[in-house]
C-alpha positions as a Markdown table, in Angstrom:
| # | Residue | x | y | z |
|---|---|---|---|---|
| 1 | Gly | -4.8 | -7.0 | 9.9 |
| 2 | Ser | -1.2 | -6.1 | 10.3 |
| 3 | Asp | -0.2 | -7.6 | 6.9 |
| 4 | Met | -2.2 | -5.3 | 4.7 |
| 5 | Leu | -2.2 | -1.5 | 4.5 |
| 6 | Val | -5.0 | 0.4 | 2.7 |
| 7 | Ala | -4.5 | 4.2 | 2.2 |
| 8 | Pro | -7.7 | 5.7 | 0.8 |
| 9 | Val | -7.4 | 9.2 | -0.8 |
| 10 | Ile | -9.0 | 11.7 | 1.6 |
| 11 | Glu | -8.5 | 14.9 | -0.5 |
| 12 | Glu | -11.0 | 15.8 | -3.2 |
| 13 | Asp | -9.5 | 15.7 | -6.8 |
| 14 | Ser | -6.2 | 14.3 | -5.5 |
| 15 | Thr | -4.5 | 11.6 | -7.7 |
| 16 | Phe | -1.5 | 11.0 | -5.3 |
| 17 | Arg | -1.3 | 9.9 | -1.7 |
| 18 | Gln | 1.5 | 10.1 | 0.8 |
| 19 | Val | 1.6 | 6.8 | 2.7 |
| 20 | Tyr | 3.6 | 5.9 | 5.8 |
| 21 | Leu | 4.9 | 2.3 | 5.7 |
| 22 | Pro | 5.4 | 0.8 | 9.2 |
| 23 | Thr | 8.9 | -0.3 | 10.2 |
| 24 | Gly | 9.9 | -4.0 | 10.5 |
| 25 | Ala | 9.0 | -5.2 | 7.0 |
| 26 | Lys | 9.2 | -4.6 | 3.3 |
| 27 | Trp | 5.9 | -3.5 | 1.7 |
| 28 | Thr | 4.7 | -4.4 | -1.8 |
| 29 | Asn | 2.3 | -2.2 | -3.8 |
| 30 | Ala | -0.6 | -4.5 | -4.8 |
| 31 | Trp | -1.0 | -2.7 | -8.1 |
| 32 | Thr | 2.6 | -2.3 | -9.3 |
| 33 | Asp | 4.5 | -5.1 | -7.4 |
| 34 | Glu | 7.0 | -2.4 | -6.4 |
| 35 | Ala | 8.6 | -3.1 | -3.0 |
| 36 | Tyr | 9.5 | -0.5 | -0.4 |
| 37 | Glu | 11.4 | -0.7 | 2.9 |
| 38 | Gly | 9.2 | 0.1 | 6.0 |
| 39 | Gly | 9.8 | 3.1 | 8.2 |
| 40 | Gln | 9.3 | 5.8 | 5.5 |
| 41 | Phe | 6.8 | 8.0 | 3.8 |
| 42 | Ile | 6.3 | 7.4 | 0.1 |
| 43 | Asn | 4.2 | 9.2 | -2.5 |
| 44 | Val | 2.1 | 6.9 | -4.7 |
| 45 | Glu | -0.3 | 7.4 | -7.6 |
| 46 | Ala | -3.9 | 7.1 | -6.4 |
| 47 | Pro | -6.4 | 7.5 | -9.2 |
| 48 | Leu | -10.1 | 7.2 | -8.3 |
| 49 | Glu | -10.2 | 3.5 | -9.5 |
| 50 | Gln | -7.0 | 2.4 | -7.8 |
| 51 | Ile | -6.9 | 2.9 | -4.0 |
| 52 | Pro | -3.3 | 2.4 | -2.7 |
| 53 | Val | -3.0 | -1.1 | -1.1 |
| 54 | Phe | 0.2 | -2.6 | 0.2 |
| 55 | Phe | 1.1 | -6.1 | 1.5 |
| 56 | Arg | 3.7 | -7.0 | 4.1 |
| 57 | Asp | 6.5 | -8.9 | 2.5 |
| 58 | Asp | 5.6 | -12.3 | 4.0 |
| 59 | Phe | 1.8 | -11.9 | 3.5 |
| 60 | Lys | -0.1 | -14.9 | 2.0 |
| 61 | Leu | -3.6 | -14.1 | 0.6 |
| 62 | Pro | -5.9 | -16.9 | 1.8 |
| 63 | Ile | -7.8 | -18.2 | -1.1 |
| 64 | Lys | -10.2 | -21.2 | -1.2 |
| 65 | Val | -10.4 | -23.0 | -4.5 |
């Protein structure tokens, strides 16, 4: 959906990924909890075991208990 952004690495042996965060929201890195303003490109670490994932600032993960 529009509340989650996944940016898989598409270059072999790359450990960083440039990601564009859409305007109109703040985005939080799911791994580091670092927040970014939308409307910009950022460079993030992207080791093989940690695909870059970002959540829109008002996103609530639906979990059934």
